[in-house]
matplotlib code that plots the C-alpha trace (Angstrom):
import matplotlib.pyplot as plt

x = [76.0, 73.0, 69.4, 68.1, 66.7, 63.9, 61.3, 61.2, 58.7, 56.2, 53.3, 52.6, 50.3, 49.0, 48.8, 51.7, 53.6, 55.6, 58.3, 61.1, 63.1, 66.3, 68.8, 71.6, 74.5, 77.3, 80.2, 77.9, 76.9, 73.6, 71.4, 68.2, 66.1, 62.9, 61.2, 58.2, 57.2, 54.1, 52.4, 52.7, 52.4, 49.2, 51.0, 50.0, 52.6, 55.1, 56.4, 58.6, 60.8, 62.6, 64.8, 67.3, 69.4, 72.1, 74.5, 77.6, 79.5, 83.0, 85.2, 88.7, 91.4, 95.1, 94.9, 93.1, 89.5, 88.0, 85.0, 82.6, 79.9, 77.7, 74.5, 72.8, 69.9, 68.1, 65.5, 64.3, 61.7, 60.4, 57.8, 55.6, 53.1, 50.9, 48.8, 46.6, 49.5, 52.3, 54.0, 57.3, 59.1, 62.2, 63.6, 66.6, 67.7, 70.4, 72.0, 74.4, 76.4, 78.8, 81.2, 83.6, 86.2, 88.5, 91.3, 92.1, 93.5, 92.5, 90.3, 90.5, 88.3, 85.3, 85.8, 83.9, 81.0, 80.1, 77.3, 76.0, 73.2, 71.2, 69.4, 66.9, 64.6, 62.2, 59.1, 57.0, 55.3, 52.9, 52.8, 51.3, 49.1, 50.2, 53.8, 55.7, 59.1, 60.2, 63.4, 65.3, 68.6, 70.3, 73.5, 74.9, 77.1, 79.8, 80.6, 80.1, 78.0, 75.5, 72.8, 70.6, 68.1, 65.8, 63.0, 61.0, 57.8, 54.7, 51.5, 50.9, 47.9, 46.0, 48.4, 51.5, 54.3, 57.1, 60.1, 63.8, 66.0, 69.5, 71.4, 74.6, 75.9, 79.1, 81.3, 84.9, 86.2, 83.4, 81.6, 79.0, 76.8, 73.9, 70.9, 68.1, 64.4, 61.8, 58.2, 56.6, 53.2, 51.9, 48.9, 49.1, 46.7, 44.8, 47.3, 50.2, 52.4, 55.3, 58.0, 61.0, 64.1, 67.2, 70.0, 73.8, 76.1, 79.7, 81.7, 85.0, 87.8, 85.5, 84.1, 80.6, 77.9, 74.2, 71.9, 68.3, 65.9, 62.4, 60.6, 57.5, 55.2, 52.1, 49.8, 47.4]
y = [100.4, 99.9, 101.0, 97.6, 96.8, 99.2, 97.2, 93.5, 93.8, 95.8, 94.2, 94.9, 97.8, 99.9, 103.2, 105.1, 103.6, 105.7, 103.9, 104.6, 103.3, 103.2, 100.7, 100.7, 98.3, 98.0, 100.4, 103.3, 102.0, 103.3, 103.9, 105.9, 105.9, 107.2, 106.8, 106.3, 103.5, 102.5, 102.6, 106.4, 106.3, 104.9, 101.8, 98.3, 96.5, 99.4, 100.7, 103.7, 104.1, 107.1, 106.5, 108.5, 107.3, 108.3, 105.8, 105.2, 101.9, 100.6, 97.6, 96.3, 96.5, 95.7, 96.2, 99.6, 100.3, 102.2, 104.4, 105.4, 108.2, 108.7, 109.4, 107.8, 108.2, 106.0, 106.5, 103.2, 101.7, 98.2, 95.6, 94.1, 91.2, 90.2, 87.0, 85.5, 84.2, 86.5, 89.1, 89.7, 92.8, 93.5, 97.0, 98.8, 102.4, 104.9, 105.1, 107.7, 107.5, 109.9, 108.5, 110.2, 107.7, 108.0, 107.8, 109.8, 107.7, 104.4, 103.3, 105.7, 103.6, 104.0, 107.7, 110.5, 110.3, 107.4, 106.6, 103.0, 101.0, 99.2, 95.9, 94.7, 91.7, 91.1, 89.3, 87.2, 83.8, 82.3, 78.6, 75.9, 77.5, 81.1, 80.7, 82.9, 83.4, 86.9, 88.0, 90.7, 90.8, 93.9, 94.6, 98.0, 98.0, 100.6, 100.4, 96.6, 96.7, 93.8, 93.3, 90.2, 89.2, 86.3, 86.0, 83.0, 84.3, 83.1, 85.1, 85.7, 88.1, 90.3, 91.1, 90.9, 88.4, 87.1, 85.0, 85.0, 86.8, 86.3, 89.1, 89.3, 92.7, 94.5, 95.6, 94.8, 96.3, 95.6, 92.4, 91.7, 88.9, 89.2, 87.3, 87.7, 87.9, 90.1, 91.2, 93.1, 94.3, 95.5, 97.8, 101.1, 103.2, 103.3, 101.9, 102.4, 99.3, 99.0, 96.4, 95.6, 93.5, 92.7, 90.1, 89.6, 91.0, 90.1, 92.5, 91.5, 92.8, 93.8, 91.9, 90.6, 93.1, 93.5, 95.2, 96.3, 98.7, 99.5, 99.9, 101.9, 102.1, 104.0, 102.8, 105.1]
z = [135.4, 133.1, 133.0, 132.6, 136.0, 135.1, 133.2, 133.8, 136.6, 134.5, 132.7, 129.1, 128.7, 125.8, 127.8, 129.2, 132.1, 134.5, 136.5, 138.9, 141.7, 143.7, 145.0, 147.6, 148.2, 150.7, 150.3, 149.3, 145.9, 144.7, 141.6, 140.9, 137.8, 136.3, 132.9, 130.8, 128.4, 126.4, 123.1, 122.7, 118.9, 117.2, 115.8, 117.1, 119.1, 118.8, 122.2, 123.1, 126.1, 127.7, 130.8, 132.8, 135.7, 138.1, 139.8, 141.8, 142.0, 142.6, 141.8, 142.4, 139.6, 140.0, 143.8, 143.5, 144.3, 141.3, 142.0, 139.2, 139.4, 136.3, 134.6, 131.6, 129.3, 126.8, 124.1, 122.4, 120.2, 120.6, 119.7, 122.4, 122.5, 125.3, 125.8, 128.5, 130.6, 129.8, 127.6, 125.8, 124.5, 122.4, 121.9, 120.4, 121.2, 121.7, 125.1, 126.4, 129.6, 131.2, 133.9, 136.3, 137.4, 140.4, 141.1, 138.0, 135.2, 137.0, 134.1, 131.2, 128.9, 131.3, 131.9, 130.2, 127.8, 125.4, 123.1, 122.6, 120.9, 123.5, 122.7, 125.3, 125.6, 128.5, 129.4, 131.8, 131.6, 134.1, 134.6, 136.8, 139.5, 140.6, 139.4, 136.9, 135.5, 134.7, 132.9, 131.2, 129.3, 127.9, 126.0, 125.2, 122.1, 122.4, 126.2, 125.9, 129.0, 129.9, 132.4, 132.9, 135.6, 136.2, 138.7, 139.9, 141.4, 143.2, 143.4, 147.1, 147.2, 144.7, 141.9, 144.2, 143.5, 145.8, 144.9, 144.2, 141.8, 140.2, 138.5, 136.4, 135.1, 134.1, 131.3, 130.3, 133.6, 136.1, 136.8, 139.5, 140.6, 143.0, 144.2, 146.8, 147.5, 145.9, 146.4, 143.6, 142.3, 145.7, 144.9, 146.9, 144.8, 141.5, 138.9, 141.3, 142.2, 144.7, 145.0, 147.2, 146.7, 148.6, 149.0, 148.6, 146.0, 144.9, 142.7, 141.3, 143.5, 146.3, 149.4, 149.5, 150.4, 150.8, 148.3, 148.5, 147.0, 145.7, 142.4, 141.7, 138.7, 137.6, 134.9, 133.0]

ax = plt.figure().add_subplot(projection="3d")
ax.plot(x, y, z, "-o")
ax.set_aspect("equal")
plt.show()
């Protein structure tokens, strides 16, 4: 499970940006994350990102349900550019994950600790009147893990957006597809934004299930 669901809802910003969130899915799957991103060094367009996460997921393999509990951390550098109707960012960094797989020996190649090099691109572009497309794609060399999400959004009030999302993620042993509805950018305080999402998820070897969660960010 990747860290990549973290950033695609966040606008480009020069100052530090705190973010976090959590998601749940049928069968007890879950993930939680927290991090900071921004132009922390005095170099134009250069961004830094630190993220930690905890997760549990499962999938079917050869008639067996494989369960994975793990944690991951990433430190990355990127370049970021904003303009009147959107923004884009590309980053590369070191990512470490530690998985505990059960039943024991079910998937040795996903068990234990592993370093990877994470490449991520993300951005948002507004178009027409009050519409925007928002996307993120990440690939972690080493574990060969991928995560991609696209959102089609409509500005409903203030800086809040509502729309639909489609997500694909996995690695050589785990593949999942999910899609649903999202509301993001709800202002609940000075510089604090809240979002919600939910829909249906299909993991290889497992029945369809719901998913849902929230995302929170604080700009400085």
